[in-house]
Structures are given as structure tokens and as C-alpha cells.
C-alpha positions, 0 to 999 in steps of 0.5 A: 133903614131896616124894617127888621126888629133891632138886636137886643139891647137896643144897639148894633149887633156886637159880634166878638169875632177878630177880623180875619186880617188879624187872626194869625198874628193874634192866634201866634200871641195867643199860644203863648198865653195861659190856656183855660180849657172850656167844656162844650157848652162854654166853647158853643157860647164863645162861638155865639159870642163870635158871631154876635148872637149873644149881642149885647155881651161883649165876653163872659159874665162878671159876678154882677152880671151872673148874679143879676141873669140868675136871680132877676134875668137882668144884667147890671146895666139893666138889660133884660137876660135870663141865663148866665154866660160864663166860663170856669177855671180850677182853683190853681189855674184861676189863682195863677191869673192876674187881674187885667191878664189875657188868656187863651181860651181853648176848646177842651175836646179839641184842643183848638184856641178859639179866642182870647179873654181879658180877664177883669173878675175872678169869683166863685159862685153859689151853684145852687143859687144858679140851678135853683133859679135857672133850672128850677131844681137842684136835682143832680139828674137834670143835665143842666145841673149836672154841668153847672155841678161840673163847673171849676169853682172859680168863674172868670169874667171879661171881654172876649174876641173870638179867632175861630168858630171851630168846625160849624162853618165848614161842617155846615156849609150852606146851613150855617149863618151868623145873625147879620146874614140871616138879617141880610137874607130876610131884607132880601126876601122882603120880610120884616116879620120873621118866625123863629122855630126851634128844633133839635129833632126832625119835624113830624107832622105836629112840627109841620103844623106849628111852623105852617101856623107861623107862616100864616102870622109872619112873612117867613119862617126860619127854621133854626136847628141846634148844631151844638152837643145833644142828649144821647139818642137824639138824631145826628144834625146831618140827618135832621137837616136832611129830613127837614129839607125834604119836608120843606121841599115837598109840603111848604109853600116856595119862598116861605122858609129859610132853614139854618143852624146855630152852634148853641149847646142845649141846656134843658133849662125849659122856661128860662132856655125859651127866653134865652132862645127869644132873645138871640133870635131877636139878634137873628132878626126874628120878630117872633118865636114858636114856643110849643109844648114843653119848649126846651124842657127834659124829662118832667122837670117842667109843666107842659106850658111853663114856657109859654107862661113865663113870657107873661111875667116879664116886665114891659120892654124886656123883649121885642120878639113876641111868642107864638104860643100853640097848644098841644097838636095832635091829628084828630080822626073826627076833625080829619086832620090836625087840630090843637087843644085850643082850636076845634075844626069840626064843622056843623054841616059835616064839611072838612076844612082845608089845611089852609083854612085850619092854618088860619084859624090856628094863627088867629087863636095863637095871635088872640084874634079869635077865642080858643075853643078846644076840640071836644072829642074823645082820646079815642079819636086823637093821635098824639104826635111826639119825637119820642114816641117816632123814635120808639116806633123806629126803634120797635120797627113799627109801621109809621102812620102817614098821620104822624110823619111824611113818607119822604121824612120817614124814609130819610129816617128809616135809612139812618136807623138801618145804618145803626145796625 
């Protein structure tokens, strides 16, 4: 019997992928169905359904599940779910689809048929209600709000069967793993507790410290990267993978890390998206999720620790996965190493702790075994590290301090920025 956390909802994984032996015939049939073009977000959601990452969902939500996930973060069945998973259509297309009719789900960018859906429901939505509850705002400048406002006026609900995962398996061979595959990898390593580290950026020294703290808590670490659509200006996945690989190879203990990717498109929903990340990381077999500063946030829409605090307000039984809440991380010249706003490493005798000793203390604070103690040193002693600042330094051709990012990572990123000239 597996020692890993069970899939979300208490049952087995529910991958919606059609068996390989049936795909050719099903695809031929799908080409004769009415076609529903999908946005990049909807396309990524179909693939997540196909691989079983959205277990226990069996398709796009009907009205009751849409409303429940928006308002109460619950499906009609009572299962916890923090963000609606929906597909929309223009009014004339929706009007032409009969209840119970099968339609083909088509990638709007490539015209590839990705799946078949049986349309059980058609319903209009209150977009302001969805935006205010999920994103905490109706501001049209928010990228997630923009996506909702751009949807067609009618949502289609019903079960989905998936024909293709698009370009992901081939493009990201050796990185693209489905939940059943990551679970098998964890079990092969003898891991029972696994922390997921979410990232859409190359990892700088603060990220490294967060990830290594998680390794002190769990048997292993899944560095789980976004492979779907990103914001303009983000580092492409191919470069990010290479940079993270160099970091893991040179600076992590062997056999403690698996690097993987998944096809979701970021919604930038801050606290609500942190909860969605927790739901599907549990499906991938993870027992913990690293939740740092402004997880899945954008701009100044969310407080620095809103994504951590939201876990405290969940009803018992919502999730099995536990958050690893780690405070703002920086390099402190007075502490002579990485520190956090919750952990001070200064020693009374003036000695310097090793990295391992620092990580053990950080893990004990993150799990509540040791009380927090803020680093007392002034701002002049601290180097604040962020991906935004790192991109600025590359853009301005500034030297990158060793305390900011590892030289192997810097070299890979410099090559990327040079290629843009």
C-alpha cells in the first residue's frame, strides 16, 4: 500500500485521457462534431484534466460547481475546490448545441482537437462575482480578470475525454510527468513525504534556500515548473529548466530533488491560486507545498502573506497536503548568510552557522517546532533578492552579486539575454 498522500477527494486518480487504442477512431469521430475553440487557459485545463491533475473532476464545471467553487470553495458534492475550471462559448455556438450533445474541444491557437465533451449544461455567469471572489478584484488591469472578461457569454459544463496533450510530452520530454508518474518516482525513491516547490522563474539564492528548507522537512523535493503560458518578460521554460538543472546539479544533495513541469497557465489569483496549487500537488503525490512571499501574485493586488494566511481559514478536511510557510528571505551580511524575517542566525559568540545548521533552524520554524525570531539587523545589512530585481540587473548590465544568484545560473541567464540582442 502506498505511503504517499491520497489523491484529492479521497478516491483514485481520475485521468480523463482516452486509451491509446481508442484515440484514432475517436479523433475521426470528433472531426465531425461541432467545434468549441478554447483559449490558452482552457486548453491547459483540458490537459490537466487529461493527466488526472484535476482529480476528482471529470470535466468542465456545471453551474452549481462553478458557483460553489467561486463563493464557498466547494463543489456541489462538498469536495473542496478553490477556483472554477470552465470552458466558454459564444452565444450563437452555444445556442446551436443541444443538451447531451458531444462537441470537439479545439485548441484555439493550433486548431488541434484535444478532446470530446458531452454538454450537460449551458449557463451564463456573473463575471464580476467570479472575479471578486477568485481574484479579489474586478480591476480590468489584473491579468486573471482580463481572461474572465474575455470569455464567451455562455459556459458549457459536462464530462471531458482527452485525446491529446498537445506539444508538452514531446517538447518537454524528461520533464513532463503526469501524477501517476511522479507518484511512481517518489515510491521508487522510498519517499513518503514530498514538498512541491512552485516556480515560473529561474531559481535565485532565496528560492534555493526555500527549497533546501523543504528538503529538511520532507524526504524529497519536487521542483514543479509552469510550462504553460506566462507573462510577457518571463524567462522561457527551456532556459529556466537549464538554469534550475545547473543549480540542482551543483548545490543540492544528490537524490533529494526531482525536477518536473506541468502544463497549467498561471491565473495570478494569489491566495486562491495557492490553494489550487495545493490541490493538484496532492494529486501529484506531494504532502507539502512551499508557500513563500506573494505566492502566485501579480502587482500589488495581494498582501505579501495572504497566500499563507488563507490556509489558516480552511475548514478541517479541506486538504491533506500541508503548506510550508516561509517568511521573506534575504542575504544578511551581519548574519553572514541567508536569513529570513522569522529566523535570526546571529550567534552570541560571534561564530557563523553552517548552511546545514541554518536550514535545520529554518525548517523547525516553518513547521512550528521552534518559535520565530526575527533577524534584528538593519536594512543596510540586508540584500533583498527577487526575480524582478534579477531581471532588472540583467537588463541594465549590472554585475550580479554572488549572494544573489549562483554563477552557473547567472552564466545561463546571461547567454539568454545576450541572445535577445
